[in-house]
N, C-alpha and C positions, 0 to 999 in steps of 0.2 A: 266560358263566359256566363253560363247559366247560374253558377254559384254567386255571381255578383248581383243577381236580380233581387236578392233579399237584403242587400246592404243598404244602409241609409246613405244619404248624400255625404254626411260628415265622414262616415267610414270610407266611402269611395275617395273622397278628397285626401284623407290621410294616406290611403294606399297609393294614390297618384303621386303625392309628395315624396313618397319613398321610392318612386320610379316604376310603379306598376302600370304597364302600358294597357293592360286589360281594363283596369279601373278608368284610365284616361279615355279609352274607347267607349266605355259605358257612359261616361260624362258627356262625351261628344254626341252620342246618340240621343241623349236626353235634351240637350240644348241647341244642337246645330241648326235645326230647322227654325227655331225662334230667332236665333241670331241672324240667320240668313235673311229672313223676311224683314227684320229690322234694318239690316244693311241695304237691302234692295230698295226699301223706301227712300233711302238717302241718296243712293248713287244712280238709281233708275236704269241699271244695266245688269242683266243676269250674269254675264261673263265677269264683270268687275266684282259683283257681289260674291260669286263663288271664290274668286281669288282672295278677296279680303277675308272671307270666312276662314279660309285655310291659314291666312296670316294671323288671325285672331287666335286660333287654337294652337298654332305653332308657338306664339308668344306665351300662351297659357302653359304649354308643356315646358318651354325653356325656363320660365320663371316659376315653375310649380312649387319650389321650396319657399317662395314668399307668400303663398296662399294661406290665409287664415280660415280653417274649416269652421270656425265658430261665427264667422261673418257671412253675410248673404253672398253666396257664390254667383247667383243670378245677377245681382247688382254689379259685382266685380266684372263679369263677362260683358255686360252692356257698357260698362265704362271703358273697357279695353276696345270694344268694337267702335265706340264713339270716337276715341282718339285715333284709332286706325283709319277710320273713314275720313276724319278731319285731316290727317296727314296726307292721305291719298288725294283728296280734293285740293288741298293746298299745293301739292306738287304738280297736280294737273293744271291748276291755274297759273303757276309759275312757268311751266313749260309753254303754255299758251302765250304768256306775256313775253317770254324769251323769243318765241317764234315771231310774234308781232314786232318786237323790238328789232330783231335781225332783218325782218322784211323791210322795215322803214329805212334801216341803215343801208341795206343792199341797194335800195332804189337810189340813194344819194351817192354811194361810193362806186357803183359799177355802171355808170352811165354808158360807157363805151365797151362794156363786156357783156357777153351772153348772160343775162340776168338769172336765168334758171340755174345755170351751172354755178355762177358766183354765189347765189343764195344757198344752194345745197352745200357747197364747200364751207362757207363761213358758218352756217348753222351747225354742221357736224363738228367743225373745228372748235368753235366756242364751247359747245356742250361738253366736248371731250376735255377741254382745258379746265372748265369749271369743276368737273368731277375729279381732276388730278390735283387740285389745290388742297392744301391742308384744311382741316375742318373749319377752323375759325376764319381763315382767309376766304374760304368758299362762302361762309355766312355773310361776311362783309361784302363780298362782290354781289351776292344776290340781293341783299338789302339795299345797297346803294345803286346798283346798275340795273337791276330788274324791277325791284319794287319802288325805286325812285326816292328812297329816303335820303335825307341829308346825312353828312358825316356825324353831326351832333345827335340826330335821331338814332342812327345805327349804333353809336357809342353808348347811348342810354339803354338800348335794348340788350346789348352784349356786355354791358358793364365795363367798357374800356373807353379810353380817351379818343377825341377826334384825331389827334396826331397819330395814334396807333392805327386808326382806321385808314388814314392817309398812307401810312407806312405799308399796310397790307396791299393797297392798290398799287403802289410803286413796285413792291416785290412781285406782285402778280404779273406786272408788265415785264419785269426782268426775266421772270420764269418763262414767259412766252418767247422772248428773244433768244434765250439760251437753249430752249428745247426745240425751237422751230427755226433755227438760223438758215435752213435750206429753203424756206418758203420764198416765193417770188416777192418782189418789192410791193406789188399791188396788194396782195393778200396781207402782208405784214402791216402795211400802213392802215389797212382797213381794221385789223384787229386792235392795233394800238390806239387808233382813233376812238373805237368803241370803249376801250378800257378807260381812256382819259376823258370821256364825255362828261360834261358838267362838273369837272374838278374845279 
């Protein structure tokens, strides 16, 4: 590693682009602390900041061939960290919205059932289903059912028609029925009611 001490940043980046892990480690040592503190200011959690730091440099290594050594690498790193944190916070907020949403639904749908058990089952069940949906269908569901956007708003965001949005919701419901036909009637009705809410 000592021989890398005399290399310029441009030389290190060129070596890293060619797959040199030692050059990557040198770059990591130079920038990791700065990126860590920048992330920590945004997420306010040391554990999250450490995980996000690793995500940032994993992306750098995975996309190393796209790096332009003639451009500011520091700016490039901060840009990646910014979007990594943004996606992390967005997902965290969506998870909270989903949990709040399911909590409200469980109160209405499970009046005569042990609420703690019903909530846990529906929460895990819905989350699992969302992750199993095809990418665009998953986006449609999250936009309409979690973020509360109309079919028209979701269509504009995704560049598809309102009828396509509706089709995704219908197919998501069929997917649930086909994959979970063994569910008891109470759970199935709860899930279908959530999927068709506000249609």
